[in-house]
C-alpha positions, 0 to 999 in steps of 0.5 A: 742599600737604602730604599728611596721612595719617590713621589711628586712632592719629593723632588730631592729624591731625583738626583739621589735616584740618578746617583743610585742608578749610576752606582747600580750600573757600576756594580753590575759592571763589576759583576761582569754584566756586560762591562769589562772586569774592573781592577777590584776583582778579585779582592784579597781576603784578610782572613781565612774563608769561612766555608770549605768548598764541599761543605753542604752550606756552601754547595747549597747556596743559590747561584746562577746556572753556569753556561758550561761544565768542564767536567771530563778528561781533556787533552791539549791540541798540539799546535805549532803556531802557538808553541805546541807544548810551549808558549810562543812567541816569547815576549821581550825578556828582562836581562835576568831571564834572557841570561837563562834563555841564552844558557838553555839555548847553548845547552841545547846546541851542545846536546844537553838539557838545562835545569830540567827541574821537572825531570828531577821531580819538581812540579811543572806548575802553572802554566806548564800544568796546562801543556803536558803530553798527558791528559787533564781530568777536571771535575766542576762543582758549584763551588770549585773546579778540581783538576788533576794533571796526568803528570805526577797527578799534580792538582789544581783548584779553581775556586768559584764560591765567591772568595777572593785570593787568599792573603799571601801573609797566611797562604803559602805559595804553590806551584799551581798558584791560588786560582779564583774564577767567575763566569762573565757571560759565556766565559770563565775568567780565572785569576791566578797569583801567589805562585811558588818560584822555586825551580819553576819555569814557564818553559825551558829557559824562561823562569817564573818569579813570585810576581807571576800573574795569570789570567785565563779566559775559558770558552766552551765550544757549542757542541761541548766537545772542546774548549779554548783557554786564552792566557794573559801572563805578566811577570815584571821580573822576567819579561816586559808587558803581557805574554799572550797565548791560547791553547785548545783542548778536546775531550779525551774519550775513553781515557782516564787519569791514573795514579802517577808519582815521581820517584827517585828512579822514575826517570833513570831511563831518560838520559837527559835527567842524568847529571852528565847530560845536563848543563847547570 
């Protein structure tokens, strides 16, 4: 950015300075310095990011101290008013999603499960990664938050090192999606895209498409013992407008996430996973 020296003889610098101030204010808003985040964040990288999250050069970069640290083992608070393990209320569905929703409802009436892909060892994926009965282990570093779900040890990475979303022409879609985050005041904002849609459900009866976009606003309690995760989800293939929901998590003291796998015979004892008890 050029430096403009102002003095009494250089009146022309005044309008330039005014324009410069406006640019700086706009730049500050884009960083989250008090104004809402513009649509330009996060950007999409055109090539691979140059530094790995655990490379010393990346870890040692000067960064503002984050307002909180999510490191710990956390368990979701069950709250029927927000859907418990689901996300309620459900928004208006598109015809294609409504057909799945109705089929799931009918199967439940008949005492059957409907397309229980998680029961068949497919990953739960986002956002269900957040709402399993098992705890979540989070490890926060200056460059990334690494999460491990107790269900099948499903991983999630939230990049904090300033990178944008990976170019979808380069990066394969995944069940946890491509998540990048930044702190805006006392809130961690996480943006997730490039989600794998194959055998992927928001909740039973509501599918996820490759257009699923999730924005999370995470806020820590003053005592550091709990946090809230406010989700705003859009997927024009499957529902109309925004789907909002908030989940709360508390520290699971004395708990750890242990090794867990989904093997061919893992769910043999669960009748709902057997073909004769499942509606296709």
